[in-house]
PADREN-910072 format. One line per field, with one value per residue (C-alpha): residue number from 1; chain; x, y, z. Coordinates in nm, 2 decimals. Layout:
N
k <- c(NUM_...)
c <- c(A_...)
xx <- c(X_...)
yy <- c(Y_...)
zz <- c(Z_...)
! end
This chain:
191
k <- c(1_2_3_4_5_6_7_8_9_10_11_12_13_14_15_16_17_18_19_20_21_22_23_24_25_26_27_28_29_30_31_32_33_34_35_36_37_38_39_40_41_42_43_44_45_46_47_48_49_50_51_52_53_54_55_56_57_58_59_60_61_62_63_64_65_66_67_68_69_70_71_72_73_74_75_76_77_78_79_80_81_82_83_84_85_86_87_88_89_90_91_92_93_94_95_96_97_98_99_100_101_102_103_104_105_106_107_108_109_110_111_112_113_114_115_116_117_118_119_120_121_122_123_124_125_126_127_128_129_130_131_132_133_134_135_136_137_138_139_140_141_142_143_144_145_146_147_148_149_150_151_152_153_154_155_156_157_158_159_160_161_162_163_164_165_166_167_168_169_170_171_172_173_174_175_176_177_178_179_180_181_182_183_184_185_186_187_188_189_190_191)
c <- c(A_A_A_A_A_A_A_A_A_A_A_A_A_A_A_A_A_A_A_A_A_A_A_A_A_A_A_A_A_A_A_A_A_A_A_A_A_A_A_A_A_A_A_A_A_A_A_A_A_A_A_A_A_A_A_A_A_A_A_A_A_A_A_A_A_A_A_A_A_A_A_A_A_A_A_A_A_A_A_A_A_A_A_A_A_A_A_A_A_A_A_A_A_A_A_A_A_A_A_A_A_A_A_A_A_A_A_A_A_A_A_A_A_A_A_A_A_A_A_A_A_A_A_A_A_A_A_A_A_A_A_A_A_A_A_A_A_A_A_A_A_A_A_A_A_A_A_A_A_A_A_A_A_A_A_A_A_A_A_A_A_A_A_A_A_A_A_A_A_A_A_A_A_A_A_A_A_A_A_A_A_A_A_A_A_A_A_A_A_A_A)
xx <- c(-2.11_-1.94_-1.56_-1.43_-1.13_-0.86_-0.76_-0.46_-0.21_-0.29_-0.25_0.09_0.21_0.09_0.28_0.59_0.72_0.57_0.46_0.28_0.37_0.75_0.96_1.22_1.39_1.58_1.81_1.64_1.95_2.04_2.33_2.17_2.17_1.99_1.92_2.02_2.08_1.82_1.60_1.81_2.13_2.14_2.39_2.37_2.48_2.56_2.39_2.31_1.94_1.66_1.50_1.15_1.26_1.18_1.44_1.54_1.43_1.59_1.93_2.17_2.50_2.63_2.94_3.00_2.89_2.84_2.83_2.74_2.76_3.14_3.36_3.46_3.20_3.32_3.29_3.40_3.34_3.46_3.59_3.63_3.27_3.13_3.33_3.21_2.85_2.89_3.04_2.74_2.50_2.38_2.26_2.37_2.14_2.25_2.40_2.58_2.71_2.87_3.02_3.16_3.31_3.47_3.62_3.75_3.52_3.41_3.77_3.86_3.58_3.71_4.06_3.94_3.76_4.10_4.26_3.98_4.04_4.41_4.51_4.66_4.81_4.67_4.98_4.96_4.59_4.66_4.95_4.73_4.45_4.68_4.83_4.48_4.36_4.68_4.62_4.26_4.33_4.60_4.33_4.09_4.35_4.45_4.09_4.05_4.36_4.23_3.90_4.08_4.30_3.99_3.81_4.11_4.14_3.77_3.80_4.09_3.89_3.60_3.79_4.13_4.45_4.44_4.64_4.97_4.94_5.13_5.41_5.38_5.63_5.87_5.99_6.35_6.43_6.78_6.63_6.43_6.74_6.93_6.65_6.64_7.02_7.01_6.74_6.95_7.25_7.04_6.92_7.28_7.39_7.11_7.21)
yy <- c(-1.95_-2.01_-1.99_-2.23_-2.16_-2.42_-2.61_-2.45_-2.73_-2.69_-2.31_-2.35_-2.60_-2.37_-2.07_-2.29_-2.13_-2.31_-2.67_-2.75_-2.43_-2.46_-2.22_-2.42_-2.11_-2.05_-2.28_-2.38_-2.29_-1.92_-1.74_-1.45_-1.22_-1.30_-0.99_-0.98_-0.69_-0.45_-0.18_0.08_-0.12_-0.40_-0.68_-0.97_-1.33_-1.46_-1.79_-2.07_-2.13_-2.28_-2.01_-2.10_-2.05_-1.72_-1.45_-1.50_-1.86_-2.20_-2.21_-2.48_-2.33_-1.99_-1.88_-1.53_-1.20_-0.85_-0.53_-0.23_0.02_0.03_0.24_0.05_-0.22_-0.53_-0.84_-1.19_-1.47_-1.83_-1.80_-2.18_-2.26_-1.98_-2.10_-2.46_-2.35_-2.14_-2.43_-2.65_-2.39_-2.18_-1.84_-1.53_-1.24_-0.90_-0.77_-1.10_-1.11_-0.77_-0.89_-1.21_-1.01_-0.78_-1.07_-1.24_-1.55_-1.48_-1.41_-1.75_-1.90_-1.72_-1.85_-2.21_-2.20_-2.11_-2.40_-2.63_-2.51_-2.56_-2.19_-2.18_-2.42_-2.45_-2.29_-1.99_-1.95_-1.97_-1.71_-1.47_-1.50_-1.45_-1.14_-1.00_-1.06_-0.90_-0.59_-0.57_-0.60_-0.32_-0.09_-0.17_-0.12_0.22_0.32_0.22_0.43_0.73_0.71_0.69_0.99_1.19_1.11_1.21_1.54_1.60_1.54_1.78_2.05_2.01_1.96_2.10_1.92_1.71_1.85_1.69_1.43_1.52_1.28_1.12_1.24_0.97_1.00_0.95_0.60_0.66_0.84_0.53_0.31_0.54_0.51_0.13_0.12_0.33_0.11_-0.20_-0.04_0.03_-0.33_-0.45_-0.21_-0.33_-0.69)
zz <- c(-3.58_-3.24_-3.19_-2.93_-2.73_-2.77_-2.45_-2.26_-2.35_-2.72_-2.70_-2.53_-2.79_-3.07_-2.93_-2.91_-2.59_-2.30_-2.25_-1.93_-1.77_-1.79_-1.99_-2.18_-2.33_-2.00_-1.81_-1.48_-1.28_-1.23_-1.06_-0.88_-0.58_-0.26_-0.06_0.30_0.54_0.67_0.52_0.32_0.39_0.14_0.15_-0.10_-0.12_-0.47_-0.50_-0.74_-0.74_-0.93_-1.15_-1.01_-0.64_-0.47_-0.46_-0.10_-0.08_-0.13_-0.31_-0.42_-0.33_-0.20_-0.40_-0.27_-0.12_-0.25_-0.04_-0.25_0.03_0.07_-0.17_-0.38_-0.35_-0.16_-0.37_-0.26_-0.51_-0.53_-0.89_-0.93_-0.82_-1.04_-1.34_-1.28_-1.27_-1.58_-1.77_-1.66_-1.82_-1.53_-1.65_-1.45_-1.40_-1.54_-1.22_-1.14_-1.50_-1.44_-1.11_-1.26_-1.55_-1.29_-1.10_-1.41_-1.42_-1.78_-1.88_-1.74_-1.95_-2.26_-2.20_-2.14_-2.48_-2.63_-2.45_-2.58_-2.94_-2.91_-2.94_-2.59_-2.34_-1.99_-1.84_-2.08_-1.99_-1.61_-1.65_-1.84_-1.59_-1.29_-1.46_-1.53_-1.17_-1.03_-1.25_-1.15_-0.78_-0.81_-0.96_-0.68_-0.41_-0.56_-0.57_-0.20_-0.11_-0.31_-0.12_0.21_0.13_0.02_0.34_0.55_0.36_0.41_0.79_0.81_0.63_0.87_1.20_1.12_1.20_1.51_1.80_1.88_2.15_2.47_2.55_2.89_3.15_3.27_3.62_3.69_3.81_3.97_4.27_4.36_4.34_4.58_4.84_4.80_4.84_5.16_5.31_5.23_5.40_5.70_5.73_5.70_5.97_6.20_6.16)
! end
């Protein structure tokens, strides 16, 4: 008794996941990070790309940047473009999902679902989003100031307080005008 292996297409249909090599469980468009920078100094672009494209390869649109080396991390995202792509069905990776939550894109999506259901008006949703973003930016700015103060304190502990800068000496100008006045009198007397 000989068992024959089913053709590849039939196997894929039987498993129900893949047909002709394409995975239909995921949306073909992803929001993901594209690595830039040099070795041990990463810098990322946040891009909209086909899920089958290589990590640093072709992309559809660049919507922001992410620099994890600064404290706190520097994140610039076009919120409107990210929101539009989310509403079209683009799937963010785990890291990008956390970034978009931090920047309020998912909160905007949540509020827009409330507007669509009639629980909120558009003006209320916009006001709530603006208030949330303002609070979040205040927290980030306070963290940036705390880091700056901590670094300054650390510098003072290592190097001590910087010496006072000597003030430049200003020579008196009235003496120069007296000399000029005497030369002018001398030229008038000669004439």
